[in-house]
Each structure stands twice: as C-alpha cells, then as structure tokens.
N, C-alpha and C positions, 0 to 999 in steps of 0.2 A: 504494500499500499504506499501511495506517495503521501507521507505525513504532511510535507511542507505545503503540498495542494490542499490536504484537507484543512490545515490550520488557516491557510489564506482564504478559503471559502467560509470558514466559521467567522474570521475576522470581517470579512466583507458582509456576511449576513447580519453580524452585530451592528456594523456601522449603519447599515440600511435602516434599522429600526432606532437609531439615535440621532437626535437633533443636537447640533453643537452651537452654542452662543458664546460671543465674546462681548464683555461689558467693560465700562469704565466710568468714573464720574470725574468731572472737570469743573473748574471755577476760575475765571480769568486767566486762561491759559493760551490766549491769543498768539503770543510769540512763539509757543512751543507746539502748536497743534499741527502745523504743516509737518514737522519732523515726524511726529507719531503717525499721522495719517497717510504720508507717503510710505512709510516703512510697513504699514499694514495693507496697502495696495499691492506691495512687492512680495508678500507671503507665498510661499511654495503651494499653500493650501489655504484657502479662505474658510472662514466660519460660515454656518448657514445664515447667521444674522449678527449684527453688531448693533448693541444698545448702549448709548451713552447718556448718561443724566448730566445735565447743567445745572449747577446750584444757584443759578441767577447771574451769570456773568454780566459785567457791564462794559466789556471790551468786544471785540469781533469774534470771540470764540465760537458762538453758535452760527454765525454766518461762514466761518471756515469750515466747520465740521459739514454744514449743509452743502458745501461746494464739492464734497466728495460723495454725494449720494448717488451720483451716476456711476461711480466706479467701485462701490462697496455696497453691501446689503445692510444699509445703515438706517437706524431711527435714532432720533435726538428727541429725549424728553427735558423740557425745562422745568424745573422743580426749585424756585425761588427759596432760599433759606436752609435748604436741607444740608445737614453735615455729610461728612464722607461716608459714615456707615449708612446713613439713610439713603444717600444717593446709590450706593451699591445695591443695597436691598431693593430699592425701587427699580433698579435696572434689572435685577434678577427676577424679580417678581413679574416684570413685563415680558422677560425673554421666555421664548417657547422652548429652550434647549434643555435636554436631559444633562448634558455636560456644560459647565460654564468655565470658561477662561477668563482670567481678569489681568488687565495691565493698567497702566496709569499715564497720565499726561506726564510731560518732562522725560520721557524715555523714547528710545528708538529701538524697535524690536528687530532681532535678526531674521533673515528671510525665512529661515526654517523654524522659527519659534512656535508658531502656533501648531504646526505639524508635529513638533516634538512633544510640546507641553500636554497634549492630549492623548499621545499614543498609549501610554500606560493604562489609562482609562478605557480605552478601546480594547486593549488586548487582555486586560485583567479584570473580571467582573467585580473582585473584591476590593479593588483600589478605590479609595474614597478621595484622595487628594493627591495632586502632584505639584512639587515645588520646583519651580526653575531657578535660574541664577542670573546674576547681573555682573556687567563689567563697567569699570569707570570711564566715563566719557568726558574727560578733562581737556581744557583748551589753553591752560596757561599754567605757570609754575606754582601758583598759589593752589590751584584746583587739583594739581598733581599731588602737592603735599596733603591737601584735604582727603583725596581718595586714599592715599596710604594711611592715613589716621583713622578714617572711619569705615572704609569698605573692606571686608575680608576677601581674601584670594580664595580660589576653589580649593586648593590643597589644605586650607584650615577647616574645612566644613566635614563634620561628622553626619553623613545622611540620617543616622539614627535620631539625631537630636535637633536637626536643622528645622528651623521655623521660617517658611518663605514668606516674603513681602508680598503684598498685593500688586507689586509690579509685574511679577511673574509667577502666577499660580493657576491652577485648574481644579475642579472639583465636581463631583456630582451634586445635582440639585437637590437629590434627596438628603444628602449629608448637610447642605445649607439648611433645609427645612427642619432637620432633626435637632440641630443646635440653635435654631430659631434666628439664624441670618447672623449678619455682622451686629455687634452691640450698639444699638443706637444711642445709648446714654454715654458712651465713650467717644470723644472727638479726635483722640490721637491714640496710637497704640491699638487700634481697633483690629488690626490684621493679626497681631500677635494673639489676642483673645480668641479670634476665630480659629486660628491654627492650633491653639492649645485646646479648643474644644473639640475640634474634629480628631485630635490626637487622643483625647479621652474615648472617643468613640473606638478608635483603633485599639487602644489598650484594654477595652472591654469586649474584645473579639468581634467588633462589628466591621472590620475590614483593614485595609492596609494603606500606607502612605508611601509614596515613591518620590525619589529626588532624581531630577534629570538636569545634570549640570550644563549640558549643552543646549538646553532651551534658555537662550540668552536674551537679555534687554541690556542696553547700553544706558547708563543712568548718570547724569551730570550732577556733581557734587555741589553744595553751596559755593557761592563765588566770593563770599566776603564773611568776615568774622561777625558782623552783625547779624546777618541772616543765619549763620550757623548757631549763634548763641540762641535766637529766638527758636529755631528747630529743635535743639536739644532741650531747651527748657520746656516746650510743649511736649516732647517726648517723655521727659521726666515727670511732667505734671500727669500725663496720661498713666505712666507707671503708678503713681501715688493713688489715682482714682481707681485703678484696677487692682491695686495691691500686688503688684509684680516686683520680683527681684529684691525683696528686702535685704537679703545678704549683700548683694552687691552695692546697695546704696549705703548700708551700714558701713562697709568697709571704705567706701569713699569718704564718708564723714569722719571716721577714725583715722585715715590716713592724714587728711588735711587739717583737721582740727585738734588732733591728739599727737599722732606720731610726729608730724613734721615740726610743729612748735616745740615739742620736747627735744628733738634732735638739734635743733638750731638753739635752744637755750643752753643744752649741755656743752655745745661748742663755744658758746659765749662766756659760759660761767666756769667751765673746767679747761678745755683746751681746744683751740681751732681744729686740730688734727681729728677731732670727733666728727667734724663735718664730713670727713671722707667716707663715713659709713652711709652717707646719703647716695654715694655713687652706686651700690648695689641695687637700691631702690630705683633709681633713675634708669639703670640699665634694664630692669624688668618693666618699667613703665614706658619706655620707648622702643624696647627690642622689636617688637612686632611691627610698629609702623615703619621703622627703618628697614626691616627686611622686605616689606612690601615695596617701600620707595624704591628698593635697588632692583626690582622686577618691572617697574613701570617706567616706560620709555619717557625720557625727558622731552620737554617741549622745546628745549633750545640746547644745543651743543655747548653752551658757555659754561665755564666753571662757576661763574657767578649765579646762573640760574639753579644749579645744583646746590649751591651753598644756601641760597634763598629757600629752597625746599626743605633742606636740612634744619634750617633755624625755625622755619614755620611750624614744623611738627610738634615741638613742646608747648609752643604758643597755642596751637590749636587743641591740644590735649588738655591744657589747663582751662581754656575758655570753656571747653565742652564740660569739664567736670563742675566748673562754677555754675554753669547753667542748669545742669543736673541737680545740684545741691539746692539751688534755689526754687527750681520747679517741683520737685518730688514733695517737699512738705506742703505746698499749694494744693497739690492733687490729693494729699492725704486729708487735709482740711475739708476739701470738698466732700471727700468720702465720708467722713465723720458726720457731715450736716446732710447728706442726701442719701445714705443708705442704698447704694445701687445693688442690683440683684447679684447673687453668687454664681458666678460664671462657672464654678468648678462642679457643677451639677448639669448633666446634659441627659435628654431622653434618648433611649436606644432607637435604633431603625427598626422600621416595622418589617 
C-alpha cells in the first residue's frame, strides 16, 4: 500500500471540510498597513477569508485596508473604542473559519508564513494551537541594539514552554471558545493569558501545542527609549493585572532596591575593590543581549556604529527594568480594586 498517497488523501479530505480564517486588530496603523498587506498578498497560500477589526482609527488605516479588497478575501469591521482583546474576539466571532490564524499590524509576514502556521492543525486533529516565531526587522543602530536586548533568538526557545505572541499564532476556533476567547478585561499581555489557558487545556489531555520556528514574521522593535519605556510599562502593568511572573518581578525589585544599593554602600564604606563584585552580576545581566548582538548583522560597517550598539544595550536594559518596576504595582493596584476573573480555570473541550 502507498501510505504516502493515503496520508495525502486523508489530509486533502480533512482540508476540504475546514475553513481557515486570518484575523487581526488595528488602530491608527496607517504607516504600517501597506507593509503587512503586501506581505499577505504575497503568501504562497491565502486564507479563505481575512477579518480585520479596526478600533476606531483616526488616520487612513481603514482606507488602506479597503484598497486591498480586490486582492484579498478581506472584510474590515470598524469597532470604535474596543481594546486589543475585544477586537480579536469580535474578528474571530465574525470569522467562519474552523482554524484561526492571527497576526498583527507592524509586522511583515514571510511568504510561507500562513501555509506553515496552519500545517500542524491540518495534519494533527489533536493539535490545539501552533506558535510561529519572529525575526527582528531593524533599520538602524539603536533598533539593532533594541532587538538584541528584547527579542530572543530561535536557539533560545524551548518548544515545550514557548508562549507565542499573537503576531504569529494559529489555533482551533473550538479552543478559543473553550477558554472564552481573549481576556477582554486585560488590555496588555492578553496573548500570554490566552496561551496559558490553551496550555491548561493541553495539560488536561485535551490536545497538543506545536511550535513551528520557520513560520516567521518580521517585527520592528521600538525606535526610541520613550516608546520602549511606555511599551514595557504597559506590559508590566498587564502582568500586575493578570498576576503574572511574581518571582521575576520580585527578583527585579530585590536586585535594584536591595542588592545593588548594598554593594555600592559596602564599596563606599569598606573598600572600593568590593565594587568589583558587581562585575559577575553585570556579566549575567548583559551576556544574552551581547550574544544576540553578535549574531545580528550591523546596519553599518563602521566601528562607531558597533560601539553605539554595545553602549545602548545596558541603557535599554535599565530603562526597561525601571518601566517594569513602575508598571507592575499599578497593575496590582488595579487588580485589588477590580477583582478580575481567575484565568487559571478553563472549561474542557466538548
């Protein structure tokens, strides 16, 4: 028996009965929309439909989206005032797909992205969710340093624990229904809660989660310290609202507010050579970003450009940590006052 042919026929039969949708939510993304939409047009396989929710853009985002309606199976829904979770949920609810792929404005998807991100869901009926990956799309020395500081490389990822971002993810609509969608009470870190809730389904024997590292989107990092500070402040505020990563945040407070002042004080009061004890900590703090930097192509061949990247990294790390330390308690204060749902309990699939 030709088992390859049998498997091919089975996969074709499975695909015939599945509709596959791509969704995204956008807000004032006019400058970025052409890059995303052109990359969707160039896909080796197109979705059966694309549903994009606009949260009430005041620029030309909607007009740009509609200009692609003759090249893509596109529907644009305008829902003023909705947050990211609400926008994604409304797009998924409106979509007819049994399988939902999700990406985001501000990225460029690889031509094979859609085909690859849905493949495990087509070939494995037990697969609940597929995580793709992302590459940095930097344009200058600062963005290169930012990429090295905040974006992991593929060889750092443990597929068993990887939590995909909604820039590059696909899942069954039935899983989305079982976990009651993206958490609309949460305005940031909503994709982490979504992932963790799907993971709870998998851990309870409801299915599996796949990681496809070559389902790639190119993501441009923040281009200034100001925008980076705001981004990480909001991320940490989301962590506080959702009660995420207590140990990580506690370690950060202990490092900056206890260990570092104690070491500086000892060097001042006892002997300056004690400050050398800070070097092992600095090595651990900066080792990973510098390793990544060595693997990222420079935007200029000048030695000065490389030096700038090296010097930017500690500054970016400190700014990000300060933003997190300020945002996390704000999120926790919100949590204490609003008593959000317990996301750690999910309904099982029927």
